[in-house]
KEPA-710675 format. One record per atom (N, C-alpha, C, O, CB): x, y, z; residue in one letter. Coordinates in pm, whole numbers, plus 50000, padded with zeros to 5 digits. Atoms other than C-alpha are relative to their C-alpha. Glycine has a CB too. Example, Ala and Ser with C-alpha at 12.3 -4.5 7.8 and 13.67 -1.06 7.14 Angstrom:
BEGIN
500894988150000A 512304955050780A 500905012050000A 501945011850066A 499015000350125A 499184988149994S 513674989450714S 499235010950073S 499745022050090S 500415004649858S 
//
This chain:
BEGIN
501264989049985M 499804999850032M 501295014749991M 502295017150058M 498774997850203M 499144989049978K 501215033449915K 500155012250133K 499165015150201K 499725006149889K 500184990449869K 502025059150192K 499245011249940K 498875012549823K 501505005750077K 501144989350073K 499975088250153K 500625016350089K 501245015350195K 497784994050058K 500114988949994I 500235126950197I 499405010349992I 499275013849875I 500355000949975I 501274993350016L 497815152450265L 500455014450012L 501165016550111L 498864995650110L 499284986950013G 498765189550194G 498715011349985G 497665009949921G 501154999849854G 501124990149980A 496785221750277A 501965016349991A 503155019549992A 498554995050233A 499514978049970A 497705262650292A 499465000850145A 498344996650174A 498735017249868A 500434999049872L 497565269850651L 499265016749993L 499695027249944L 501414997350115L 500474984349939G 494835298350790G 499425004349907G 498394999249861G 501055011250043G 500724989050112T 494215325750533T 501214998649912T 501705009749890T 499585018550057T 499134996550053C 496875319050341C 499564992549855C 498944982049875C 501254997350078C 500945005250132V 495695309549929V 501334999249912V 501115004549803V 498555012649929V 499155001250079H 499095302949772H 500324986350063H 500554982950179H 500995011349987H 500085016050050V 499255264149630V 500824998549916V 500894988049853V 498784994549940V 499765011950135S 501575266249380S 501124992350018S 501404982149954S 500275006549846S 498835010549924G 504705254549591G 499654986250013G 500114977049945G 500325003850151G 500575010949911L 502685228949813L 498994986949866L 498634975249872L 498695010550143L 500985014850147Y 500625211449437Y 501774994049970Y 502084982349992Y 498745011649747Y 498735006150033Q 504655209749321Q 500764990750043Q 501394982049983Q 500645006350000Q 499055012449889F 506185192149651F 498854986249966F 499344975049950F 500025006050242F 500755009850006L 502715170549601L 500354994049870L 500834982749885L 498675003450021L 499355009450170K 503645158349197K 501064997550062K 500854985950095K 500375008749822K 498285003749977L 507145154049311L 499694989750084L 500314979750047L 501195012450077L 500475009649929A 505535131449587A 499414987349921A 499684975449939A 499075006150083A 500885008750094E 503305114949333E 501594995349901E 501714992649781E 498405011549895E 498675004750125W 506545105649144W 501204991950114W 501874981950089W 501025019449897W 499015009349900A 508705095249472A 498674986150044A 498994981450153A 500695012550186A 501035008650003G 505565068449479G 499085003350134G 498684993750200G 500584985149993G 501195001949930Y 503095083949725Y 498585002849900Y 498455004349778Y 500095010050129Y 501074997950013E 499435088849750E 499565012550030E 499485011950152E 499494992150049E 500354990649988T 498305122349759T 499205008749997T 498945010549878T 500315001349983T 501244998150019Q 495475142149824Q 499855018350101Q 499735018950224Q 499074983850066Q 499774981650018L 495615189649827L 498595002150066L 497645001849988L 500165008749801L 500994992249970L 492925201850070L 499515015549921L 498435021149902L 500325001450128L 500424984950044G 493685236249909G 500375012950039G 501575012950070G 498895001650019G 499564989049954P 494095268850004P 498845005750147P 497625004850147P 500085009949858P 500504989649882A 493245290450375A 498864988050071A 497634988550081A 499065018349925A 500225013049930V 493035252950565V 499895009050145V 500835016450173V 501394986349981V 499384999549854S 492365261450948S 500264988150044S 500044977349989S 499185006150102S 499745012949965P 493525239551158P 499864993850056P 500714987650120P 500534997050009P 500855006349915H 490675225451305H 499644992949861H 499724980649850H 498855008950102H 500885014250168R 489155209850926R 501494997749968R 501634987249905R 498665009449788R 499005013250038L 493095202750886L 500364985250034L 500804974949984L 500975003350019L 500325012049864I 492565182851202I 498774990249890I 498854981549802I 498925010250204I 501115009950113D 489385169351034D 500554991649933D 500384979649956D 499245006949887D 499625008350134A 491055156850742A 500774989750032A 500634978549983A 500775007549892A 499235015849950I 493565134250921I 499944996750070I 500894990450116I 501014996050012I 501305006549955E 491005126051104E 499964985949868E 500544975049862E 498415013949993E 500305006550171E 489785111950717E 500924988749963E 500914976749936E 500325012449869E 498645002450167Y 492735107050523Y 500974988150091Y 501374977450046Y 501525021749935Y 498995012650011K 494995088450759K 501815001349931K 502644992549911K 499094989249891K 498694997850095P 498165104950578P 501194992350142P 500954990150260P 500355022949942P 499015000249974D 501475095150672D 501175008350003D 502155006650076D 500044993949964D 499464984049939I 503015128450650I 498775012749904I 498045013349805I 502315003649934I 501314984650044V 500975164650630V 500895010249952V 501715015650026V 498945009350158V 499014985750007A 502715192550432A 499065008950036A 497855007250044A 500745005049847A 500724992049948V 501975222950549V 500645016349944V 501625022149991V 499994996250158V 499464984550032S 502495258050381S 499505011450038S 498295010450056S 500015002949881S 500684986849973Y 501855295950470Y 501225010549978Y 502125010750061Y 499305000850163Y 499494991350084R 503615321650281R 499725015750011R 499945025149935R 499614995549886R 500104983749964L 502435351750501L 500485008250117L 501685008250146L 498745003250008L 499324994249866T 502845371550810T 500834988950082T 500174979950133T 498805006050104T 498645006449880P 505885354051022P 499384997250178P 499544987350250P 501585016550016P 500794996049860E 503885365751363E 498614989850005E 498394981750095E 499475018849998E 500925006349997V 500715351651253V 499794981649972V 498824974650003V 499465007849924V 499535005850008G 502105323951158G 500674987150106G 500524974850106G 500335007049952G 499465005349865E 503835312251457E 498455003450070E 498824998350176E 501635009550076E 501255001749965N 500005317051584N 499514986749937N 499114976849998N 499215011949963N 500605017150078L 498995287951349L 500354987050073L 499714977650121L 500794996449835L 499055012449964F 501995267151444F 499244995850148F 498704985050169F 501945005050018F 500025005749851S 501295266451818S 498374990250040S 498094980150104S 500165016050116S 501255009050029E 497495260551728E 499864988649971E 499104980550027E 499405003049924E 500495010650039L 498035235351512L 500514989850093L 499964978850087L 500274998049866L 499195010549953K 500455216651753K 499124993150150K 499134981650195K 501665007250033K 500315005949895E 498465217552060E 498964991149923E 499044980049974E 499595009250121E 501435008950076L 495145199851816L 501074993849984L 501184991150104L 498805004449859L 499085013549976I 498395173551760I 500174996050045I 500104983750035I 500744996749997I 500285011649890I 498775165552037I 498264994150090I 497944983050133I 501005006350120I 501194999149937K 495245170752187K 499234986349933K 498304980949993K 499275015449973K 500845009350063N 494135142551922N 500934988949982N 500684978449924N 499345005149870N 498465011550016K 497555123051937K 500044990449849K 500074979649790K 499934985050155K 499185002150222F 498395123151564F 501545003050057F 502175005549954F 499325019849810F 498754998449961T 501955128651755T 500474992549828T 500894999649736T 500444991250174T 499145006550033S 503115100951540S 499985005449826S 500905004549744S 499744984650049S 500064998350152I 502045112251200I 501425013649995I 501745021950080I 498005006349936I 498874989550067K 505135133551000K 499365014349976K 498145015149959K 500574994249843K 500414988550053L 504755168850921L 500715010649932L 500885018750023L 499515004550079L 499084994850093V 506785188450679V 499155016349956V 497975019549971V 500244987249858V 500184983549987F 506595226750608F 500745007949865F 501935007649830F 500865006050159F 499194992350102G 507105248850315G 499835014449982G 498815015049914G 499784994749876G 500054987150014G 507175284950297G 501255013749931G 502235011949858G 499715001150126G 498974992850069T 508945318450215T 501005002150214T 500745003650334T 499065019949873T 499355000549876R 512145317950417R 499725005150139R 500084997750231R 500945004249977R 500244995549880P 510885341750713P 499244994350099P 499224997050219P 499605009649987P 501365009349942V 508015316750795V 500664990150029V 500324981850113V 498704995749903V 500155020849958A 510035285550769A 501405003550136A 501894995450215A 500904981849784A 499135000849833L 512625303951054L 498614995650136L 498724987050224L 500885022250051L 500995001349906V 509325305351264V 499714983850000V 499714976050095V 498715009749960V 500835019750070A 508045267851106A 500944992850122A 500494985750211A 500724990849752A 498825010549907E 511875254451296E 499725000150077E 499554989650139E 501305000750029E 500004998149833K 511285271551606K 498664991550065K 498414991750185K 499825018750045K 501324997849956S 508005259351636S 500144979850045S 499164973850088S 498605008349849S 499995011249989G 509365221551672G 499044985349963G 499104973249987G 500205002350091G 501175007850006L 506025211751532L 500774989149830L 500224978349808L 498175013349980L 499765005150093F 507835198851203F 501364990549964F 502404996149999F 499815009049940F 499235010850029E 510075170451100E 501115008749858E 502315006249847E 498804984649953E 499354996650118K 511365188650782K 499245011249950K 498055011149916K 500114988849902K 500564987650102V 511155225450629V 501055006449936V 502235007549970V 499195012050074V 499914999450098F 511545237550344F 499865018349956F 498745023349942F 499094989449959F 500014985449994S 512425277350292S 500175005449830S 500475017149808S 501365005450111S 499765000950078G 512605271649927G 501365009549939G 501405020749888G 498934999749969G 498914995249979M 515845278449910M 501064988749972M 502234991949949M 499975005850129M 499865016050041E 516705239349843E 500184999649849E 499855008249768E 498584990250041E 500015003850159S 517555221949508S 498984991450010S 498414987450112S 501364993249927S 501265005850019L 514955203449321L 500284983950066L 499504975550112L 499545000949827L 500055015650015D 516925172149350D 500224994450187D 500414982550215D 501604993849867D 499695006749877S 517355172749786S 498224998550014S 497754988750072S 501095009950134S 501395004749951V 513445175349801V 499554985349968V 498924978250046V 498945009249938V 499995015650041K 513555140249564K 500694995950120K 500024987750183K 500834995249850K 499535009349929A 515805129549809A 499095003450114A 497895003850085A 501504999850019A 501454998749909Y 513755136350123Y 498954993249975Y 498614983450042Y 499405012249999Y 501635011550003L 510505122050002L 500964984249959L 500374974249999L 498315006149807L 499375016250058L 512585088949876L 500454996750130L 500034985350154L 501464999049868L 499685003849889E 514075086850224E 498714995850054E 498454984350090E 500735009450070E 501615003149859T 510505088050423T 499184989649867T 498164984749914T 498445023050069T 500815008150071G 509015067250136G 500594984149992G 501664979650034G 499855006749862G 499955014950064D 508775031250007D 501085000349897D 501964991949915D 498554995049925D 499415001450107K 510565037349703K 501675007150068K 501915017350132K 499045008049866K 498145000049948K 514925033949772K 500605010949899K 500535012449777K 501064981349967K 499714990750026R 516425060949750R 500735002349870R 500265010049786R 500455002950091R 499324997150114E 519115058949484E 499034995849867E 499005002349762E 501414992150008E 501105003750140D 516335040049237D 499185013049917D 498625012149807D 498594989550065D 501084987250045G 514565080049211G 501025003549937G 500565012849870G 499225012050107G 498974993250062F 518065089149050F 500734990949895F 501474981249912F 500935005050105F 498895016050115K 519465070248718K 500445004549931K 500365015249871K 499454986949903K 498855003950013Q 521695061248636Q 500794995549870Q 501714987449881Q 499954992150075Q 499274995850079T 522905065648318T 499755011949916T 498925019949958T 500204991249943T 500244983949993L 523175096648101L 498615003749942L 497975012350002L 501165008649910L 500844998149996V 520135093647882V 498515002350061V 497655009950017V 500274997249963V 500825001549983E 517705083048114E 499965012750133E 498895016050183E 499784985949999E 500524992849937R 518605109548358R 499745012049947R 498975019850003R 500525000250091R 500394990850100I 518535133648098I 498555002649984I 498065013949971I 500504995949881I 501504998750017E 514975127248066E 499495003250151E 498545010250186E 499274985149934E 500884998949855Q 514385125548429Q 500065013250011Q 498975019050006Q 500584992450144Q 500134987749985K 515655160248473K 499405017349909K 499545029549919K 501054998950029K 500514991150079F 513685173748198F 499135010050064F 498425005550153F 499374993849905F 498984993850128P 513735203748105P 500755004750081P 501085016050044P 499535011449882P 498914989849999Y 516215214748318Y 501324994049975Y 501374981849993Y 500065007450130Y 499095010050061P 519815206548183P 501094991450104P 501484994750216P 500855008349890P 498505006649869L 522545186248384L 500945008250049L 500905020050014L 501154989149940L 499074994149898I 525015197748589I 501364992649986I 501394982150049I 499404998450152I 498875004449998R 528565188748513R 500945009750094R 500915022050085R 500394998449863R 498954993749957H 531535196348757H 500764991149980H 500434979449998H 500035005250117H 498795009350002H 535385183948667H 500114997850133H 499215004050191H 501355005349936H 499104998749855F 536995177849009F 501084988650003F 501024979749917F 498974998050149F 498575009049984G 540205157449095G 500785002050072G 501794996350031G 500784999049913G 498964992549895R 542245172349370R 501484987750044R 501644975750070R 498845004650176R 498095011049951P 546135157049454P 500324994350062P 501524991650067P 501155003050038P 499985010449938L 545315134149686L 498944993750031L 497864998550065L 500545001450085L 501725006050026L 542915107649676L 499495000150111L 498404994350114L 499684984549944L 501255006349895E 541655107750034E 499435012549957E 498525011849874E 500214996450195E 500564981350032E 540805147349989E 498655000249889E 497485003749901E 501605011649896E 501025005950089T 539275135749675T 498814990649996T 497724991649938T 500554995749937T 501455012149872I 536885109549838I 499445009750048I 498505014249982I 500554987950169I 500484988849927E 536185136850083E 499165007449954E 498025009749996E 500795007350033E 500824988550091G 535395162349802G 498624993549906G 497665000849880G 501255007349875G 501135006950044I 532925140649639I 499084995850041I 498094992349977I 500144993349962I 501155006749841K 531015129249964K 499305014649970K 498105016949955K 500974996750232K 500674982149921E 530455168450010E 499345003649848E 498455011849867E 501735017250071E 500434996750107I 529455173049644I 498864992149998I 497894998050047I 500874999049899I 500985009949990A 527105144249615A 498865001950103A 497694998250091A 500674988150028A 501294999449854E 525185152549954E 499655010949946E 498425010549954E 500415001650194E 500434983250032S 524685189949816S 498464998149883S 497355003349875S 501775010549889S 501215007950094G 522475172849553G 500225011249844G 499605010349737G 497865001850100G 499774987350068V 523745204149358V 500224991649814V 499434990249720V 501735010150089V 499535008750097I 525585184049093I 499644984549939I 499584974150005I 501024999850040I 500655011750039D 524365158348840D 501244991049957D 501174978949979D 498895002749881D 498985014850047I 527585139148700I 501505010150071I 501755022150059I 500104994549746I 498274999749880I 531235143448931I 501164995949828I 501514985249779I 500094977050203I 498555002350143S 533995145148593S 501054995750062S 501965003050023S 500705014949908S 498925006249985L 536555127048743L 501285005749913L 501215009049795L 499654986849974L 498654990050030G 540285143148703G 501064988350022G 501644990150130G 500275015650125G 498775006849967P 542935115448704P 501145009849965P 501065016949865P 500134986349921P 498084993350015D 546675132248707D 500664992649903D 500654980349901D 501174997650154D 499535005850113Q 548265124748431Q 501254990349981Q 501724985649877Q 500175009949931Q 499565014750030N 550335098748507N 499114989650038N 499704978850035N 501244996850064N 500855004450017A 547495083248561A 499114995949878A 498714984949838A 499745004850059A 500414999850160Q 546015092448234Q 500404989849893Q 499714983449813Q 500515012149943Q 499355004450119E 549395078448046E 500314981350088E 499954970250049E 501715013249948E 499675014549951H 550835049448307H 499764995550069H 500544990350149H 500794996350019H 501065008549913F 548245036148470F 500274983849983F 500624978050086F 498345003749944F 500035010250034F 548385003448323F 501644993849990F 501874982049965F 499155000949888F 498405003649993H 552725004648345H 500165007450055H 500325018750008H 500974999049901H 499564987049931P 553365021048664P 501245000450010P 501615010550071P 499515002550126P 498964997950011E 556885013448613E 500855011549905E 502035014849894E 500184989749986E 499544988450047E 556955040548413E 499605014050028E 499905023749958E 499894998649894E 500064986149976M 555645068548597M 500785003050080M 501364995050154M 498925004950034M 499104998449929D 557555093348744D 499595012750109D 499305024550088D 501175001449911D 500834996349856T 556415101849119T 500245016850020T 499305023650059T 500774990150158T 500354984749973W 557665140449135W 498635004049939W 498035012650004W 501155010049934W 501254999350058H 554545141448927H 498854996050013H 497944996649930H 500044997849926H 501405004249998D 551975126649104D 498785012050079D 498915019450177D 500074984750086D 501034988849931G 548725147649170G 500205012549896G 499585023149906G 500505005150183G 500124984050125A 549575173748861A 498774997249921A 498484987349852A 501565002349854A 501334999250070G 546455181048734G 498804990150048G 497684989049997G 500274997149851G 501535008050026G 544255156048869G 500244990050222G 501134992650302G 500184981549764G 500185014549909V 543605125449193V 501464991049909V 501464988849788V 497874989749967V 499075010650044P 546925102749136P 499504984150052P 499824977650151P 501525004150063P 500635014749965I 544655068649079I 500764989049920I 500904985649802I 498324998949958I 498775013350061R 547185039349094R 499034985850032R 499644975350010R 501974998950125R 500485013650027K 544405009949145K 498535004749918K 498105015349873K 499814989750159K 501034999150030R 541274997949042R 499005005050132R 498005012150119R 499794988249937R 500784998049962E 540164998149375E 499595012750084E 498685014450165E 499954991350028E 499714978750010E 540925039549408E 498475006349953E 497665014849987E 501545007149821E 500984990550105M 538665043049135M 498444994350088M 497565002750105M 500164994149774M 501375007649978M 535575019349281M 499975008250151M 498795010650174M 500024979249998M 499994993349893A 536405039349647A 499285013949976A 498345018650041A 501375000750045A 500804984950084L 535635074649414L 498644999250008L 497895007250064L 500245002049826L 501345004350018F 532605057749337F 499094998150091F 497935002150097F 499974990449950F 500835004349876E 531545044749628E 499635014150104E 498725013750187E 501004987650091E 499704992949954A 532365078349755A 498615007849966A 498345016850045A 501275003049972A 500844988650080S 529295095449543S 498824992250019S 497914998249961S 500405004449828S 501075001949993R 526485072149637R 499195003650115R 498634995450187R 499974990149974R 500824992149913R 524805097149854R 499725007649937R 500155008449822R 500375004850107R 500254986950019G 523125129549842G 498774992949850G 497954984049875G 501755012149966G 500994998150112N 521015129049471N 501184987649905N 501344988749783N 499725021049930N 498855011650054F 523875096649384F 500125004849901F 499125001649837F 499784984549984F 500404996050111P 524965118849045P 501044988749949P 501694981050019P 500065016349962P 499285009850074L 526715098848767L 501385005450000L 501655016950034L 499424997449857L 498354997650015M 530425099548720M 500344991849890M 499994980449859M 500984995450135M 499235000850128R 532665102948402R 501674996850074R 502144995750187R 499815017249893R 498704999549953C 536155099748371C 501055001849858C 500464998249756C 500274985650092C 498794995150087Y 539325109748127Y 499594986349904Y 498784978249949Y 501885001350088Y 500105010550044S 539425083647852S 501724990350029S 502144978950009S 499435003449849S 498415008949985G 543235076947948G 500695006949857G 499955008849760G 499844977349987G 499775000250101T 545825087547696T 500714994949915T 501264999549816T 500045005549994T 498995011850090R 547475055347588R 498884983750079R 498354986450187R 502595000950079R 500725009950012D 545515022447630D 498585000750048D 498084995350146D 500634990950053D 500754995749949L 542625038147608L 498534985849982L 497324987949995L 499995015249940L 501215013850037I 540215004847540I 500454993850130I 499624984850123I 500264987249829I 500014999449865K 541214997047906K 500075005050091K 500115001150208K 500314997050027K 500774990749898W 540555024548034W 498515001750014W 497925003450121W 500395012749978W 501465003350030A 536985022147884A 499894986050068A 498704986750097A 499604999749829A 500475013149931E 536664987148050E 500364999350160E 499674993550244E 500744987149924E 500084990949880M 537965001648351M 498905002050079M 498194994850149M 500285011449967M 500434990349984S 536485030248403S 498204996149977S 497465004950021S 500825009949909S 501505011850019V 532825008148328V 499504994350142V 498624995850227V 500454983349895V 500165009549910E 533264985548532E 499865002450165E 499084998050249E 501024992549972E 500164994049830T 534435005548872T 499165013050002T 498855012850121T 501655004650078T 500314995249988I 532525038148820I 499035004049904I 498905015749869I 500655003050038I 501124999150067N 529655032348607N 499985011649870N 499065018549826N 498995002650107N 499484981650102N 531435061248341N 499095001249935N 498724991449870N 501435002449874N 501445000550067A 528265075748198A 500515002749843A 499834999149748A 498765013350068A 499954996350156W 529685086747876W 501834996949968W 502604996550064W 499375020349968W 499064994650012G 533055086847661G 500315003849975G 499995005049857G 500414999949997G 499844982450117A 534705117447564A 501464996049950A 502364997350033A 500095021750114A 499215001850067I 537385105747290I 500445009749929I 499565016249872I 499764992349952I 500214992950108P 539305127547085P 500534989949830P 501024978649828P 500925014950039P 499355007650127L 540275115646710L 501125009550021L 500855014550130L 499164999749833L 499055000549997C 543625130746685C 501245004750082C 502365005450030C 499905001449926C 499424998049869W 545215140747023W 500424987250105W 500164975950065W 499005008550065W 499605005249920Y 546615124347327Y 501624991649924Y 501834979549916Y 498744992350057Y 498625011750079N 550285112647137N 500615009350030N 500605016150132N 500234993749823N 498404991850022V 553595130946968V 499255012950017V 499945019950092V 501074998349822V 500174991650057I 551645158146896I 499825013050112I 500485023450114I 499034996149910I 500424996949864D 549965170447232D 500954999450145D 500855006650244D 498934991050015D 499245003749921G 552685154147428G 499234991250121G 499784988950229G 500695011750035G 501215008549895R 549855133947633R 500874981849971R 500704973150056R 497565001849903R 499645012049980S 551545102147556S 501814995649831S 502375003849759S 498004989949985S 499445005150096K 554045083347297K 499945000449884K 500685004149793K 499994992850009K 501015004450169R 551645073347025R 500305008449900R 500465020449923R 498185001750001R 499914989950083S 552175085746691S 498424999749945S 497524991649971S 501254997849889S 501104996050024L 549495100546531L 499134993349922L 497924995249930L 500125009749966L 500585012050046R 548565073946329R 499574991750040R 498684985249985R 500414995249954R 500505014249881E 548265048346625E 498775004750073E 497754998250092E 501314995950144E 500904994149956A 546495076246794A 498594998349937A 497634992549987A 500435011250001A 501315000750059I 543865079746560I 499474985449965I 498254985949953I 500035008349876I 500505017750035S 543185038446476S 499635000850175S 498455003350199S 501694983749926S 500425001949885E 543165035846869E 498385007850080E 497405003150138E 501245003650059E 501194992749929N 540825064746984N 498524992949918N 497474989749974N 500175019949971N 500914999850029Q 538805056546714Q 498414986250018Q 497184985350017Q 500575003949898Q 500535012549961Q 538655018146796Q 498994997850118Q 497934991550109Q 501054992850026Q 500724996349958T 537715029347132T 498515005050015T 497624999750080T 500485002450006T 501595001149997M 534555049247043M 499294986049927M 498404979349979M 499415013949917M 500795016850018G 533385017146881G 499384992050105G 498224988650128G 500994989349958G 500475008149880W 533854998347181W 499015006450084W 498304999250154W 501114996550086W 500654992849901Y 532045028047369Y 498364994949911Y 497434988549960Y 500605019650018Y 501205004750075A 529305022847088A 498944988849968A 497724989249951A 500305001249926A 500655013349950E 528634986747103E 499194996850110E 498204989450107E 500844992450019E 499825003049883K 528524987147442K 498485013750049K 497975016450158K 501955001750054K 501324992749972G 525475012347412G 500075018250083G 499185026250112G 499164987750115G 499504987749906F 527445043047602F 500055011049878F 500655007449776F 501724997350092F 499624992650073P 527145077847409P 501395001550042P 502134998550136P 499225010349992P 497754997749992V 530805089947304V 499625015149977V 498705018449903V 501594990449813V 499674984949998E 531375127047337E 502075001849841E 503225005849852E 500495004250267E 498514990750057V 534365134047047V 500265012450010V 499895022449949V 500255000149868V 499344985049916N 536085158947240N 500945006549899N 501815011549970N 501084996550160N 499045001050075E 538305167346927E 499945018849974E 500785027449998E 499744987649868E 499744981050056S 537215205846791S 500625007050122S 501755011750105S 498245010849960S 499374996349899H 538005217647111H 501365000150046H 502095008750096H 499524995850061H 498014998449973Q 541485207447154Q 500765006249894Q 501955009349903Q 500914984050007Q 498804987350108W 542315228846786W 499715012850030W 500445021449981W 499815000549811W 500564987150008S 540225259246903S 501205009550131S 501785020450126S 498014998650046S 498854994549928L 542465259347244L 501565004249962L 502455009650028L 500104991950085L 498824995650058R 545135263347019R 500225008049897R 501275008449833R 500554991749974R 499964987250050D 544335291146845D 499914995649842D 499875004749759D 501395009150051D 500795000650096A 543405271446542A 498915008449947A 498035014250011A 499664991550016A 501454995550085H 541075283846260H 498664996250003H 498254985049971H 500084997649882H 501665009249988D 537415279846314D 500394991549872D 501264983449905D 498095011449973D 500435007550134S 537115263045943S 500844986050103S 500054977150135S 500855007149796S 499185010649936L 539895237046147L 499174993650046L 498804982450012L 500965002850093L 500825006749866A 537695233746451A 498394994649957A 497884986350032A 499815013750137A 501015001849996V 534135232146266V 500524986449912V 499974976049948V 499025011449963V 499855013050075S 535805204345992S 500484987850081S 500374977850011S 500985002149888S 500215005149889M 536575184046313M 499394995050054M 499684992250171M 500055003150046M 
//
């Protein structure tokens, strides 16, 4: 049986748009919802609780904080009198009223309009029957469709130490702001991960996180399993691109492949591959991702533009 949420704009407040949107999100999260509408007195709300028997009561109020304080006090007394203290109450309103709501001690959760959409979803998934992680799609195309009409936000991240990168990923995920964490390994990892004997340790942490083992990739992914469960993706590596592709898919569920056509070789010094070798291996890696149904970003044109190539070259590439 689905859990129930009952929603009401309290007192003489007639603003129900935010409340309506909250209940629509609750339906997405698997709840059965009932909206009482605007200007609901505390006594009428108590009667509706008795009739509907909700698991959560969502209250909104967007008018004067002082009046809101009186309404919350009256509602609290009625909740106690009618022995509805096991029912969770949540509040949504303007920041000044939200501060009063927090002080009332009546509400399990208070939303002031400053929260991200994903943080609201996370609350609903934590309190409902639907598993929290199930609510955040884990493929790029599904995530785009889920967040429509809003864009996905990606952040490139990789600190010089593994431990601080893990802690940073946890913080980013918990914030619920970022949809995709783009993992930045250091150049030693990108070029020499599968040939550690060739690494120059003087350059550890240069340009990103010094990943040296598969288990470290898995630890970075595990750090992201919280908050809004952001997607993760990683550079292709500048050598052994198919091995990098296999490992990144297996360890961090790489959201998409990003591979240039003509780069990561003797031209830019990112590996010792010749241009011919690089083009061939890069194309094979694009094919590897495509055969397995992963999107591929051919990040080629901007490589030329960043080196001040003519626009016609960037466009043709």
